[in-house]
N, C-alpha and C positions, 0 to 999 in steps of 0.2 A: 468519606467519599460519597457523593450522591449516587444513588442506584443507577440513574441515567448514564453517568460517566462510567460506572463499573460495566454496564452492559455494552456500551460503545467500545470500551477497551477490549472486552471479550470478543466482540464482533471484528475488531481490527486484527486481533490475534488469529481468529479463524480464517480471515481472508489472507493473511500472511502465510499461514500454514498451507492453504490451497495453492498459492503462487509457488511456494517452495516445492510442494509435491508435484505440481504440473510441470515444473521446469527441471526437476532433479536429474533427468536423463538427457537433457539438452546441454551440450557442452560448448556451443559456439553460436555466433550471430547468424550464420547461414542456416543452420538447422532450426533456429528459432524462427527466422523469417519465413522459412518454407513450411512451417507447421501452423497454419492459420487457426486451428482449433486451440492450440496452446497460446498463441498470441491473443486471440479473443478472450480466452479464459483469464489470462494474466491482466489484460486491460480492464475487464469487467471487475475483477477483484481490486485493482488499484482504484477504480471509481468507487467501489464499495468502501474502501478504506477512507477515501476522501469524504464520502457522505458521513461516515461515523465520526471523523474528525470534526466536521462542521457541527455536529450535534453535541460535542463536548462542551462543558461549561467553560466560560472564560477563566474562572478561578482555577479549574483543573489544568488548563493549558498554561496558565501563568505559573502554576506550581511545578510544571514539567517543561520548563523552557529549553531543556537540552534537546528536545524533539522539534524538528522543523515543521510545525503544524501548518504554517502559512504556505510553505512550499508543497506540502502534501495536498492541501486543498486546491492550490493553483494547478497542480498536475491533474487532479480530477477534472477541473474545469477545461483544461486543454483537451483531454481525452474526450470528454462528453460533448464539447462544442466544435472540435476540429478533428474528428476521428480519422478522416482520410488524409489529413495533413501531418499525422504523427510521425516523428522520427523513430523508426524501429530500432535503430542502433542505440539511441538514447534510452529507450524503454528496456532494451536488453541489459544495458549497464545498470539501470535502476533495479531490475529484477535480480540480477546476480550480485549486486553490491549493496545498494541502498535498502532493499527489502530485508536482507539479512541483518544489516545494521539496525533497522527499525525493529525487527524481531527481538534482538537483544535488548534494546531500550524498553520495549513494551513489556517484556518478561521481568524487567527489574521493578516495574510499578506494582506496588502492593494494592491489590484490588479487593481486599477484605473489608 
């Protein structure tokens, strides 16, 4: 594995950990929506994940096709370019379901 890919995977893991930590005591969409600090922190870390994905080598992404790299990058672009048009309910579902799934997938990657 290229060092660049290794570092980007570590960065993705760190951003995932932050999202999980920031949202661990939030149990529903309404509480999420009403906590702008947590929403902003989650969105920023989703953007950071997308940035790290964009820096992964094509070979690395091809070797790990089970992860939806294109969708992750696309979500980053939506957040970065249409911040005030984001569907918070969709972000909540991503935070509570997809981020946890991504965490499991990322932890399975051998980064040595």
